[in-house]
C-alpha positions in Angstrom: -5.8 11.8 23.3 -3.9 8.5 22.7 -0.8 8.4 21.1 -0.6 6.2 18.2 2.9 5.1 16.4 3.0 3.4 13.0 5.9 1.9 11.5 6.7 2.2 8.8 9.9 1.8 6.1 9.0 4.6 4.0 7.2 8.1 3.7 5.6 9.3 0.7 9.0 11.7 0.3 11.2 8.5 0.2 12.2 8.4 -3.8 10.7 4.6 -3.6 7.9 5.1 -1.7 4.5 3.8 -2.8 1.1 2.6 -3.0 1.6 1.7 1.1 3.7 4.4 1.7 -0.2 6.5 0.5 -2.0 4.5 2.6 0.2 5.1 6.0 0.0 8.5 5.5 -3.5 9.3 4.1 -5.5 6.9 6.7 -2.6 8.0 9.6 -3.9 12.1 9.0 -7.9 11.6 9.4 -6.5 9.7 13.1 -5.3 13.5 13.4 -8.6 14.6 12.9 -10.1 12.2 15.0 -8.4 14.0 17.7 -5.0 11.5 18.1 -1.8 12.1 18.5 0.1 10.6 15.2 3.7 9.3 14.9 5.0 8.0 12.4 8.6 6.2 12.1 10.8 5.6 9.1 13.7 5.4 7.1 15.7 8.0 6.7 17.2 9.5 3.1 19.7 11.7 1.8 18.5 15.5 1.3 15.8 14.7 4.5 15.0 15.9 8.1 15.5 13.4 10.8 12.2 15.3 11.8 9.1 17.2 10.5 5.1 18.1 11.2 3.5 17.6 8.4 0.0 20.0 7.1 -1.6 17.2 8.2 -0.1 17.4 12.0 1.7 13.6 11.0 5.0 13.7 13.2 7.6 11.9 10.9 10.5 10.4 12.4 12.8 9.5 10.6 15.3 7.5 11.8 18.6 4.3 10.3 18.0 2.8 6.4 16.5 0.9 4.3 17.8 -2.0 6.4 18.3 -0.5 10.3 14.8 1.1 10.6 13.2 -1.8 12.0 16.0 -2.1 14.7 16.2 1.8 15.1 12.2 1.3 15.8 13.3 -0.8 18.3 15.6 1.1 19.8 13.7 4.4 19.5 10.6 3.3 20.6 13.4 1.7 24.2 15.4 4.8 24.6 11.9 6.6 24.4 10.7 8.3 28.4 6.8 7.2 29.5 5.4 10.3 27.7 7.0 9.8 24.9 5.8 6.4 24.9 2.7 5.7 22.3 -0.2 3.8 22.9 -0.6 1.6 20.4 0.9 0.9 17.6 -0.1 0.1 14.0 3.2 -2.2 12.4 3.1 -1.6 8.6 4.6 -5.2 7.3 6.4 -4.4 3.8 7.5 -7.8 3.1 9.7 -7.5 6.3 7.9 -6.9 9.6 9.2 -4.5 12.7 8.1 -7.2 14.8 7.2 -4.5 17.3 5.3 -7.2 20.2 8.8 -8.1 20.7 9.6 -5.4 22.6 6.8 -2.5 22.6 4.2 -3.4 26.3 1.5 -1.4 24.0 -1.4 -2.9 21.4 -0.5 -3.2 17.9 -2.6 -3.2 15.1 -0.5 -5.2 11.9 -0.9 -3.6 7.9 -0.2 -6.0 6.0 -1.1 -5.4 1.5 -0.3 -8.3 0.5 2.3 -10.8 1.0 5.2 -11.0 -1.1 5.9 -15.0 -1.3 5.4 -14.2 -5.1 8.7 -11.3 -5.0 11.5 -12.8 -3.1 12.4 -14.5 -5.6 12.4 -11.6 -8.3 13.7 -9.6 -5.8 15.7 -11.9 -4.0 17.4 -14.6 -6.5 18.8 -16.6 -3.8 19.4 -16.7 -0.4 17.5 -13.5 1.3 14.9 -14.6 -0.3 14.3 -17.9 1.0 15.6 -16.3 4.2 13.1 -13.0 4.0 10.0 -15.8 3.1 10.8 -17.1 6.0 10.0 -14.2 8.4 7.3 -12.8 6.7 5.3 -16.0 6.7 6.9 -18.5 9.8 8.0 -15.8 11.9 5.3 -12.6 11.8 2.3 -15.1 12.2 3.6 -16.4 15.5 5.4 -13.1 17.3 1.9 -11.1 16.1 -0.5 -14.4 17.1 -2.6 -11.6 19.5 -2.7 -8.8 17.3 -5.1 -7.5 15.3 -4.6 -7.0 11.2 -5.4 -5.2 8.8 -5.3 -5.4 5.5 -6.9 -4.1 2.1 -8.1 -6.5 0.0 -10.1 -9.9 0.4 -7.3 -11.7 -1.3 -4.3 -10.4 1.1 -7.3 -11.4 3.9 -6.9 -15.4 2.1 -3.5 -15.0 1.7 -2.8 -14.3 5.9 -5.1 -17.2 7.2 -3.5 -19.5 4.9 -0.6 -18.2 6.3 -2.2 -19.3 9.6 -3.9 -16.0 10.7 -8.0 -16.6 12.2 -9.9 -15.1 10.2 -11.2 -12.6 12.9 -8.4 -10.8 13.5 -7.9 -9.6 10.5 -10.2 -6.9 9.3 -9.9 -5.5 5.5 -10.1 -1.5 5.3 -10.1 -0.5 1.7 -7.6 2.4 -0.1 -9.8 5.9 0.1 -9.6 8.3 -3.0 -8.6 12.1 -2.4 -10.7 14.6 -3.6 -8.4 16.6 -5.9 -5.2 16.7 -8.2 -7.2 19.4 -9.9 -9.4 19.2 -13.3 -9.4 16.6 -16.1 -7.1 16.7 -19.1 -8.5 16.0 -22.6 -8.0 12.3 -23.8 -4.9 11.9 -25.7 -5.9 12.6 -29.5 -3.6 9.6 -30.2 -3.9 5.9 -28.1 -2.1 6.2 -24.9 -0.5 4.2 -22.4 -0.4 5.2 -19.5 2.0 2.7 -16.4 2.6 4.9 -13.2 4.8 3.2 -10.9 8.0 2.3 -9.0 10.4 0.7 -11.4 11.8 -2.3 -10.2 11.4 -6.0 -11.7 8.1 -6.7 -10.8 6.1 -4.1 -11.2 6.7 -5.7 -14.9 6.8 -2.8 -16.9 8.3 -5.2 -19.7 4.5 -6.9 -20.4 3.9 -2.9 -20.8 6.0 -2.9 -23.2 5.3 -6.6 -25.2 1.8 -5.3 -25.3 3.4 -1.9 -27.3 5.4 -4.1 -29.7 2.1 -6.0 -30.4 -0.3 -3.5 -31.3 1.8 -1.4 -33.3 1.3 -2.6 -35.9 -3.0 -2.9 -35.4 -2.3 1.3 -34.4 0.6 2.8 -35.7 -0.3 5.8 -33.0 0.1 4.3 -30.4 2.9 5.0 -27.1 3.4 4.2 -24.0 4.0 6.4 -21.2 5.6 5.2 -18.3 5.8 8.1 -15.2 7.9 6.7 -12.1 11.2 6.7 -10.9 13.4 3.2 -9.8 16.2 1.6 -10.0 15.5 -1.5 -13.3 14.9 2.5 -15.5 17.9 1.3 -17.0 17.0 -2.6 -18.0 13.6 -1.3 -18.8 15.3 1.0 -21.8 17.7 -2.3 -23.1 14.2 -4.0 -22.8 13.2 -1.5 -25.0 15.7 -0.4 -27.5 15.9 -4.0 -28.2 11.9 -4.0 -30.0 12.8 -1.9 -31.3 9.8 0.7 -29.4 12.0 2.4 -27.8 11.2 4.9 -29.8 7.0 5.2 -28.5 8.2 5.0 -24.9 7.5 7.7 -23.0 10.1 7.5 -19.7 7.9 10.3 -17.1 10.2 9.7 -14.5 9.2 11.0 -10.9 6.0 13.3 -11.9 4.2 14.9 -9.7 0.6 15.0 -8.6 -1.0 17.5 -11.7 1.1 16.0 -13.6 0.1 12.4 -12.7 -4.2 13.5 -13.0 -3.2 14.8 -16.6 -1.7 11.2 -17.4 -4.5 8.9 -16.1 -6.8 11.6 -18.2 -5.1 11.7 -21.0 -4.4 7.1 -21.3 -6.4 5.5 -22.9 -6.3 2.8 -21.2 -3.9 1.9 -18.1 -1.5 -1.3 -17.7 -0.7 -2.1 -14.4 1.7 -5.8 -14.9 2.6 -6.0 -11.6 3.1 -9.3 -10.1 1.7 -8.7 -6.4 -0.4 -5.4 -5.7 -2.3 -5.5 -2.5 -5.0 -3.4 -3.8 -3.0 -1.2 -6.6 -3.7 2.6 -6.2 -3.2 3.5 -9.2 -6.7 1.8 -10.7 -8.8 3.6 -8.6 -6.7 6.7 -9.3 -7.6 6.0 -12.9 -10.9 5.2 -12.8 -11.7 8.7 -10.7 -10.8 9.8 -14.0 -12.5 7.6 -16.1 -9.9 5.9 -17.9 -10.0 1.9 -17.1 -7.1 -0.7 -16.3 -5.8 -4.0 -17.1 -4.6 -6.1 -14.4 -3.3 -9.5 -13.5 -6.0 -11.6 -11.3 -2.7 -13.6 -10.0 -1.6 -10.1 -8.7 -4.2 -10.5 -5.7 -6.3 -7.1 -4.7 -6.7 -6.1 -7.7 -9.8 -8.3 -8.4 -10.9 -5.9 -5.5 -9.4 -2.7 -7.2 -10.9 -3.6 -10.5 -14.4 -4.8 -11.2 -13.8 -7.1 -14.4 -15.7 -7.0 -16.8 -17.6 -3.2 -15.9 -14.1 -0.8 -14.7 -11.7 -3.1 -16.7 -9.8 -5.9 -17.2 -8.5 -9.3 -15.8 -6.1 -11.1 -18.0 -5.2 -14.3 -17.1 -2.0 -14.3 -19.0 0.6 -12.4 -20.6 -0.3 -13.1 -23.9 -4.6 -12.2 -22.6 -3.1 -9.0 -21.3 -2.0 -8.2 -25.1 -5.1 -9.5 -26.5 -6.8 -7.3 -23.7 -5.6 -4.4 -24.4 -6.2 -4.3 -28.1 -9.0 -5.0 -27.9 -10.1 -2.3 -25.3 -7.7 0.2 -27.3 -9.8 -1.1 -30.6 -13.3 -0.6 -29.2 -14.0 2.9 -28.1 -18.1 2.2 -27.3 -16.5 -0.3 -24.9 -14.2 2.4 -23.3 -16.6 5.0 -23.2 -18.9 2.5 -21.1 -16.0 0.6 -18.3 -14.5 4.4 -18.2 -18.5 5.7 -16.6 -18.8 2.9 -14.1 -15.4 3.2 -13.5 -15.8 6.6 -12.3 -19.0 5.3 -10.8 -17.2 2.3 -9.0 -14.0 5.7 -8.0 -16.9 7.5 -6.4 -17.6 5.4 -3.2 -14.6 4.8 -2.0 -13.1 7.2 0.5 -10.0 8.2 3.1 -12.4 9.4 5.4 -13.8 6.2 5.5 -11.3 4.6 6.4 -10.0 6.6 8.6 -13.2 6.2 11.1 -12.6 2.2 10.8 -9.4 2.0 11.8 -10.2 5.0 15.2 -12.3 1.9 15.6 -10.2 -0.7 16.2 -7.5 1.7 17.7 -10.4 2.8 19.8 -11.1 -1.0 20.8 -7.2 -1.2 22.1 -6.6 1.4 23.8 -9.5 0.6 25.7 -8.7 -2.6 26.1 -5.2 -1.7 27.0 -5.9 0.4 29.0 -8.7 -1.5 31.2 -6.3 -4.8 31.3 -3.5 -2.2 33.5 -6.2 -0.7 35.8 -7.2 -4.1 36.8 -3.5 -5.1 37.3 -2.6 -1.8 39.3 -5.7 -2.9 41.7 -4.7 -6.3 42.4 -3.6 -5.9 45.6 0.7 -7.1 46.0 0.2 -11.0 47.5 -3.5 -10.9 46.9 -4.5 -13.8 44.4 -7.0 -12.1 40.9 -10.2 -12.2 41.6 -10.8 -12.8 45.3 -12.8 -10.6 46.8 -12.3 -7.0 47.9 -11.7 -5.9 51.9 -13.9 -3.5 53.1 -13.2 -0.3 54.7 -14.9 -0.4 58.4 -15.3 2.4 59.8 
């Protein structure tokens, strides 16, 4: 049994957790089912225990905060005894890398959902954005130059290659899909759009509100449900009031897993206006409910999650986004056709398959490390590497 340490800035219970955290915990759980001991180190937050064992068997250590979790990860590793140190680290880079090869004496597998080139200036418009991009685009590829990479989409793989990561070191392990969520609810009796995710600037929920405002004259019963929470919510409420659609926008806040699937079933169309996505897990979850999604082609990984024209639509600009939302809302036959294709597409993804792929990389990394350690210990001090062993005489 190998000990695998996941480093991720958040866990799914964190108020700011999202799709990256779901991916991390689900794929970590799959490693537990394959006999590995798995620990997740992430940031602490108010009300959360410092240590916790999840029902899946994954042990969670919460150390540091949003900005200090990276340093605390290094200190926790260095302070651990030999029995508690991992055989392999899965280093999840969400813009800011943990840079674990600088201090860890074990193999590292790097997980990158998407590259944050476009997001740094949106989240931090000053020197912090430039520093973050330098850290992600210049420092990280050099620190991880001997590591295996995992990403979730061809778009992110191609971006990593442009940053200097050899394509031969990158494996694509796509998201899975949970089988739970309860029975599908009935479709809404009125035209309904749903946006699901964290309420932060780069999710661009404003574009969904623009679509609502533009399409309401043609669809008087149209409503928009915004499910999720985040520090950008007051700005979004102000924006809906400025557009005059505040009475048509339902801010649902944080929703339970069951309620999430209800909303995805109610929706006629799910909108994903995000600036960048490594994959867009919501798209797959909506697809499982027979609900097509619309996203921006330039967002990257959504191009793998949506089969354009078959399971949903990809827009080229804001006007195209509005136009495609209007067309799909008005064409029931197209919605049904795409919804059926989307459900069939979603059924081809599973966390078990994703876990199997990662387990193969883990086994390869751990066994390779153990072979190298055995070879080093087998060499006698002072004897050049590769020199023949003296036979013992009886």
